[in-house]
C-alpha positions, 0 to 999 in steps of 0.5 A: 378613851383617854388611852386611845387618844394618847400619843407615844413618847417614842416615835416609830422613826426613833430608836432601834429597828430590828432587821427581823422580828421573831417575837423574842423580847429581851430587856436588860438592866432597865431602870425607869422613873416617870418624868413627873416623879424623878425621885421615885424609881419605878424599875431598877435594873430590871431584866425580862426575857420572853421567847417565842411561844412562851407565856409570861405573867407579871405579878406584883403588888400595886405600884411595883411597875407591872403597867410600866413594863407594859408601857415600855414594851409598847414604847409609849414610855421612853427608857433611859440606861436600858437595852431593850430588844 
């Protein structure tokens, strides 16, 4: 229930709004730290590209940043020093 009751850190009125959406996801040079642990970088210079119709899996050890990438894609966390399309 807590997940459903959370409010996103990024409001729909903030950030870049594309003219069209073809399902092409691209993240370039994403670096991210949670505000509560600024000394620990979760993602550093992370790149991801998912073209329409492709299947992408994020695989890694616990704490490697898989859930963080998902949160950034759904815009429930705010990126710094990044470009996400």
